[in-house]
N, C-alpha and C positions, 0 to 999 in steps of 0.2 A: 741394307740401307735403313729399313724400318726399325730394326733393332738399334741401330746407332742413334736414330732420332729419339727413341724412347729412353735410352740410356742418358742422352744429353738432357732431356727434360727432367729425368729423375734426379740427376746430379745437380742441375740448376735449382730445383725445388728444395732439395735437402740443404744446399748451401744458403739459399735465401731464408729458409726457415731457421737455420742455425744462427744466422746473423741477427735475425729479429729477436730471437730468444736472448742472446747476449746483450743486445742494446737495451731491451726492457729490464733485464736482471740487474744491470749496473747503473741504470738511469738514477740521477739524484737531483734534488732541488734543495738548495740551501738559502738561508737569509742571514746576512751578516754584515760586517763592517769592513770596507776596504782598508787594508794596512799595507805599509811599505816593507818590502823585503828585497835584499840584493838578489835573491834567487828568482824573482819575478813577482807577477801579480799574486796577491794572497788575500783571501777573505776569512775573517775570524767570526765564527758563529756565536750568537748571543747565548744559546742554550748551554753548550759545554766548553766554550772557549777554544774550540778546535780550529786549527789552521788548515785551510784548503787552498792549495796552490793551483793556479789556472794555467794549464799547459799551453805552451807557445806564446804566452803573453809577457811583455816587458813590465818592470815594476810600475805601479800606479804613479802618476804624476799630477801635480796641480791640486785642483779642488776635489778630485775623486777620493783621495785619502781621507778617511773618517766618515764617509758617506755610507748610508745603509743600501745594500745591494741585494738582488735576487740573482742567483747563478744556477743554471742548469747544465747538465752534461753527463758524461759517463765517469763513474767513480773508479779510480785505480788506487789500490793500497799497496805500498811496498815497505817491507821490513828493512829499514836502512841499516839496522845493527848487523843482520846477517849478511847484507850486501857488502859491508866493509869490514867484516870480522877479521880478516888477515891483513888489513891495511894499517899503517901508522895513524895515530890520532891527528886529525886536522879539523879545520872549520867545516862543519857539515850538519845535516839534519840527523837527530838521533830518534830512535823509536820508529813508529809507523808514520810514513809520509803519505798524506791524502792529497791526491791530485785529481782534478776534474779535467778529463780529456774533451776536446771539442767544446769548450765552454761558451755559453751565451749568457750575457749579463745585461741587467737593466737596473735603473734606480728603483728602489723599493717604494711602494706607497705606504701610507699610514697603517693600512689594515694588513700588510704582509708580516 
């Protein structure tokens, strides 16, 4: 019984430690402008004009489009070309698609 408890504790700690490493490694904070996309909410950064899609969010509506935002979350990069390499051409994202998982956003201040 004691061995089972120790094993459980070790497995729990290893799993917990692994999750925190992944979370910190992929954490991102961006500042950009909300833009409209049929694929969902997107923010375009000022520095490199890169589009970041916000996972699970519908397209921006109303006054949010064009506003400066700060977005945080976990970064996921997917090579869309290799994902669809054997598929016929269709309307889709080409190149690397940057998605922010579990996004949290707020309006940016002047100093952001």
